[in-house]
C-alpha positions in Angstrom: 126.2 85.4 97.3 129.9 85.7 98.1 131.1 84.7 101.5 132.2 88.3 102.2 128.6 89.4 102.2 127.9 87.0 105.1 130.7 88.5 107.1 130.0 92.2 106.7 127.8 94.2 109.1 127.3 97.9 109.8 126.7 99.8 113.0 125.4 103.4 112.4 124.1 106.2 114.5 121.2 108.4 113.9 118.8 110.9 115.6 116.8 109.8 118.6 118.0 106.3 117.8 121.7 106.1 118.3 122.5 103.2 116.1 121.7 100.3 113.8 123.7 97.4 112.5 123.2 96.5 108.9 124.3 93.5 106.8 124.4 93.0 103.1 122.1 90.0 103.0 118.3 90.0 103.3 117.1 90.3 106.9 114.0 89.7 108.9 112.6 92.4 111.2 115.7 93.8 113.0 116.0 93.8 116.8 114.9 97.1 118.3 113.3 98.6 115.3 110.3 100.9 116.0 107.7 102.3 113.7 109.9 105.3 112.9 110.0 105.8 109.2 113.7 106.5 109.2 114.5 103.2 110.9 112.3 101.4 108.3 114.1 103.3 105.4 117.5 102.3 106.8 116.4 98.7 107.2 115.6 98.7 103.5 119.2 99.5 102.7 120.4 96.7 105.0 119.7 97.4 108.7 119.5 94.3 111.0 119.9 95.8 114.5 118.7 99.1 116.0 120.1 100.6 119.2 117.5 102.9 120.8 119.0 105.8 122.7 118.6 109.6 123.1 120.7 112.7 123.0 120.6 112.8 126.8 121.8 109.1 127.0 124.1 108.4 124.1 125.3 104.8 123.6 128.3 103.6 125.6 131.1 101.3 124.6 129.1 98.5 126.3 126.1 99.2 124.1 128.3 98.9 121.0 129.7 95.6 122.3 126.2 94.3 122.7 125.4 95.3 119.2 128.6 93.8 117.8 127.7 90.5 119.5 124.2 90.5 117.8 125.6 91.3 114.4 127.0 89.0 111.8 130.5 87.9 112.9 133.3 89.0 110.7 133.8 92.6 109.6 131.8 95.5 111.2 131.7 99.1 109.9 130.6 101.8 112.4 129.1 105.0 111.2 129.0 107.6 114.0 126.8 110.7 113.8 128.8 112.9 116.2 132.1 113.0 118.1 130.8 111.6 121.3 129.4 108.5 119.7 132.6 108.1 117.7 134.6 108.0 120.9 132.4 105.3 122.4 132.6 103.3 119.1 136.4 103.6 119.1 136.5 102.3 122.7 134.3 99.4 121.8 136.4 98.7 118.7 139.4 98.2 121.0 137.4 95.9 123.3 135.8 93.7 120.6 137.4 90.3 120.2 135.1 88.4 117.9 135.0 90.7 114.9 137.1 93.1 112.9 135.7 96.6 113.5 136.2 99.8 111.5 134.9 103.2 112.7 134.0 105.4 109.7 134.5 109.2 110.1 130.9 110.2 109.5 129.3 113.1 111.3 125.6 112.9 110.7 122.6 110.7 110.2 122.3 111.9 106.6 125.9 110.8 105.7 125.2 107.3 106.9 121.9 107.1 105.1 123.5 108.3 101.9 126.5 106.1 102.1 124.9 102.6 102.7 123.1 102.2 99.3 126.1 103.6 97.4 128.7 101.2 98.7 130.1 98.6 96.3 129.5 95.4 98.3 131.1 93.3 95.6 134.4 94.7 96.8 136.1 92.1 99.1 139.2 94.3 99.9 138.7 96.6 102.9 141.6 98.8 101.7 139.5 99.5 98.6 136.1 99.6 100.3 137.0 102.2 103.0 138.1 104.9 100.5 134.8 104.3 98.5 132.8 104.9 101.7 134.8 108.1 102.5 134.3 109.4 98.9 130.5 108.9 99.2 130.4 110.7 102.6 132.6 113.5 101.2 130.0 114.1 98.4 127.1 114.5 100.9 126.2 118.1 102.0 124.2 118.4 105.2 122.1 121.3 106.5 120.6 121.2 110.0 117.6 123.2 111.1 116.7 123.9 114.7 114.9 126.5 116.8 116.9 129.0 118.8 116.3 128.8 122.5 117.7 132.3 123.2 118.7 135.5 121.4 122.1 135.2 119.8 124.4 136.6 117.1 125.9 133.9 114.9 128.2 134.7 112.0 127.0 138.4 112.3 123.4 137.2 111.9 121.0 138.3 114.6 118.9 135.4 115.8 115.9 135.9 118.0 114.6 133.3 120.5 112.1 131.1 118.7 113.6 131.7 115.3 114.4 128.7 113.1 118.1 128.6 112.0 119.6 126.6 109.1 123.3 125.9 109.4 125.9 124.2 107.3 129.4 123.5 108.7 128.6 125.8 111.6 127.8 128.6 109.2 124.3 130.2 109.2 122.5 129.8 105.9 119.1 131.3 106.8 117.0 132.2 109.8 113.5 133.5 110.5 110.2 132.8 112.1 108.8 130.6 109.4 110.2 127.1 109.2 109.1 126.4 105.6 110.6 129.8 104.4 113.9 129.1 106.1 114.0 125.6 104.6 113.3 127.1 101.2 116.1 129.7 101.6 118.5 127.0 102.7 117.7 124.7 99.8 118.0 127.5 97.3 121.4 128.6 98.6 122.9 125.1 98.6 121.5 124.3 95.1 122.8 127.6 93.7 126.3 126.5 94.7 126.0 123.0 93.3 122.8 121.6 91.7 122.6 118.2 93.5 120.7 115.3 92.0 119.0 114.2 95.3 117.6 116.1 98.2 116.4 114.2 101.3 114.6 116.0 104.2 114.6 114.2 107.5 111.8 115.8 109.6 110.8 115.4 113.2 107.3 115.0 114.6 106.8 118.8 115.1 106.9 119.4 111.3 103.5 119.7 109.7 102.3 117.9 106.6 102.0 121.3 105.0 105.7 122.1 105.5 106.6 118.6 104.2 104.6 119.2 101.1 106.0 122.7 100.8 109.6 121.3 100.7 108.6 118.8 98.0 106.9 121.5 95.9 109.8 123.9 96.3 112.3 121.5 95.0 110.0 120.2 92.2 109.2 123.7 91.1 112.7 125.2 91.2 115.0 122.2 90.4 113.0 120.0 88.1 115.8 117.4 87.6 116.4 116.9 91.3 114.8 114.0 93.2 113.3 114.9 96.6 112.3 112.6 99.4 110.8 113.5 102.9 111.4 111.0 105.7 109.8 111.2 109.2 112.1 110.7 112.2 111.8 110.8 116.0 114.6 113.3 116.2 114.0 115.6 119.2 116.8 118.1 118.5 116.6 119.1 114.8 113.3 120.0 113.2 114.7 119.2 109.8 118.0 117.8 108.5 118.5 118.3 104.7 120.8 116.0 102.8 122.1 116.9 99.4 123.8 114.3 97.1 
């Protein structure tokens, strides 16, 4: 194992958790990991530290500094999942004195999850590695699905309180009273534009096993050469996040 592997760690942000640090080498059970399947999946691609937080209490710069101090010293890459956490990470980056910190311009849990296993860790030049990471993230398409809390009109689409809404880049893909139907419509529209090789559904505890199975069957029946995976999360905001690679 090259010395670079021993110096590279990752801090990333996701869902009800707001972050994990990952290194390239094999790890024991990371600090802060819960039984959440998403955390376990992320650990398998290199996680070694999990910051537990919530949407109501996102991580602060001090939280990041604490995570930096518990990570492998050397080079740390930070994968934010929204603008607020990016700002905290950038503040921590300026405060950090014992590591070289890079904040990646990621905007979702799915981008981070997709990026980690695709990064070429044999690359020892950060000027080469960072564009690789950006390219992987640019090739990830993310659809978020949540339940409307009030009547609204979005992109000329009438949404009723209680409807499930699937959006991509702030654009409504589908809406309706049936979560599995909306998920199917969203997947179909994205795949019609570009038949991706991998679909990953990150689902929160409110999503039934029947809906999970329905997503798997829909992809298998309609896109036979596309791999589909369903991962349970503790996300409290989105019912489903769909990642397309």
